[in-house]
Backbone as JSON, one array per atom type, in Angstrom:
{
  "sequence": "XXXXXXXXXXXXXXXXXXXXXXXXXXXXXXXXXXXXXXXXXXXXXXXXXXXXXX",
  "N": [[213.79, 188.5, 227.0], [214.77, 186.54, 228.99], [215.7, 182.57, 230.23], [215.55, 179.6, 231.04], [215.73, 176.31, 229.57], [215.04, 173.14, 230.67], [215.93, 170.27, 229.19], [215.94, 166.52, 228.58], [217.23, 165.22, 226.52], [218.21, 162.64, 224.67], [221.36, 161.38, 223.06], [221.84, 159.3, 220.52], [224.22, 156.86, 218.38], [224.8, 155.56, 215.39], [224.5, 153.0, 216.28], [222.62, 152.91, 218.22], [223.85, 153.4, 220.43], [224.03, 155.1, 223.58], [225.63, 158.53, 223.48], [225.65, 160.61, 224.56], [223.8, 163.46, 226.49], [221.66, 166.05, 225.93], [220.84, 168.78, 228.08], [220.0, 170.99, 229.02], [219.19, 174.5, 227.74], [219.59, 177.71, 227.03], [217.43, 180.48, 226.99], [216.82, 183.21, 225.07], [215.86, 186.38, 223.54], [217.29, 187.07, 221.56], [219.51, 185.58, 218.99], [221.69, 184.47, 219.99], [222.02, 181.66, 221.86], [223.09, 179.51, 224.4], [223.65, 176.28, 224.96], [223.85, 173.43, 226.85], [225.65, 170.32, 227.3], [226.02, 167.03, 228.26], [228.93, 164.56, 227.04], [229.29, 161.27, 226.64], [232.52, 159.82, 226.96], [234.55, 157.34, 225.74], [235.72, 156.36, 227.48], [234.16, 156.88, 229.77], [231.55, 156.02, 229.04], [232.62, 153.05, 229.64], [233.18, 152.93, 232.14], [230.65, 153.1, 233.32], [229.13, 151.11, 232.07], [230.23, 149.01, 233.48], [229.78, 149.77, 236.33], [227.42, 149.67, 236.67], [224.16, 148.99, 238.22], [223.21, 145.64, 237.61]],
  "CA": [[213.6, 187.63, 228.14], [216.32, 185.34, 229.4], [215.47, 182.01, 230.89], [216.51, 178.65, 230.78], [214.5, 175.3, 229.19], [215.36, 172.13, 231.03], [215.15, 169.0, 228.73], [216.41, 165.54, 228.61], [217.26, 164.81, 225.29], [219.4, 161.33, 224.81], [221.73, 161.48, 221.54], [222.49, 158.33, 220.11], [224.91, 156.89, 217.75], [223.67, 154.71, 214.81], [223.94, 151.85, 216.75], [221.66, 153.05, 219.46], [224.4, 153.62, 222.12], [223.9, 156.69, 224.27], [226.87, 158.95, 223.45], [225.48, 162.32, 225.43], [222.69, 164.19, 226.75], [221.8, 167.44, 226.33], [220.1, 168.65, 229.44], [219.49, 172.63, 229.28], [219.3, 175.45, 226.76], [219.24, 179.05, 227.43], [216.1, 180.97, 225.72], [216.84, 184.5, 224.72], [215.25, 187.01, 222.06], [218.17, 187.01, 220.0], [220.37, 184.51, 217.94], [222.79, 184.01, 220.81], [221.87, 181.09, 222.83], [223.97, 178.64, 224.88], [223.33, 175.02, 225.21], [224.39, 172.67, 227.82], [225.09, 169.07, 227.43], [227.33, 165.74, 228.53], [229.29, 163.84, 225.97], [230.12, 160.37, 227.17], [233.45, 159.46, 226.11], [234.3, 155.67, 225.63], [236.13, 155.49, 229.06], [233.06, 157.02, 230.73], [230.94, 154.56, 228.88], [233.0, 152.13, 230.29], [233.33, 153.04, 233.46], [229.22, 152.84, 233.82], [228.62, 149.53, 231.97], [231.04, 148.12, 234.49], [229.5, 149.72, 237.38], [225.74, 150.03, 236.93], [223.22, 147.75, 238.74], [222.38, 145.31, 236.52]],
  "C": [[214.65, 186.68, 228.15], [215.36, 183.75, 230.43], [216.07, 180.58, 230.56], [215.39, 177.14, 230.56], [215.59, 174.0, 229.63], [215.33, 171.05, 230.19], [216.33, 167.77, 228.83], [216.42, 164.83, 227.57], [218.24, 163.64, 224.99], [219.82, 161.33, 223.52], [222.4, 159.98, 221.04], [223.25, 157.86, 218.82], [224.04, 155.82, 216.53], [223.88, 153.4, 215.22], [223.17, 151.57, 218.01], [222.33, 152.82, 220.64], [224.26, 154.91, 222.46], [225.76, 157.45, 224.24], [226.82, 160.45, 224.14], [223.96, 162.41, 225.7], [222.6, 165.46, 226.73], [220.68, 167.41, 227.27], [219.61, 170.28, 229.63], [219.77, 173.64, 228.29], [218.81, 176.96, 227.14], [218.07, 179.85, 226.6], [216.08, 182.65, 226.29], [215.86, 184.84, 223.47], [216.26, 187.09, 221.24], [218.92, 185.86, 219.96], [221.29, 183.73, 218.7], [222.38, 183.07, 221.91], [223.12, 179.99, 222.95], [222.99, 177.57, 225.18], [224.15, 174.06, 226.27], [224.26, 171.17, 227.93], [226.62, 168.3, 227.97], [227.86, 164.77, 227.35], [230.09, 162.67, 226.75], [231.42, 159.71, 226.43], [233.76, 157.83, 226.27], [234.64, 155.18, 226.92], [234.98, 155.79, 230.17], [231.83, 156.09, 230.59], [231.43, 153.43, 229.63], [232.85, 151.62, 231.31], [231.67, 152.51, 234.08], [228.85, 151.26, 233.41], [229.15, 149.01, 233.23], [231.06, 148.57, 235.99], [227.84, 149.93, 238.04], [225.26, 148.42, 237.38], [222.87, 147.16, 237.49], [221.07, 144.01, 237.09]]
}
């Protein structure tokens, strides 16, 4: 079986700041699985903070 589980898991650091999102994983019958995510660099976090509607 090969499929994809779509999730939205927020990764927080010790200050409860969002540092990334895990959004999908492959599902297979063996141990070779792939996961996909986004890591927010300090530059990306700054851009989001400066441009988000408050």
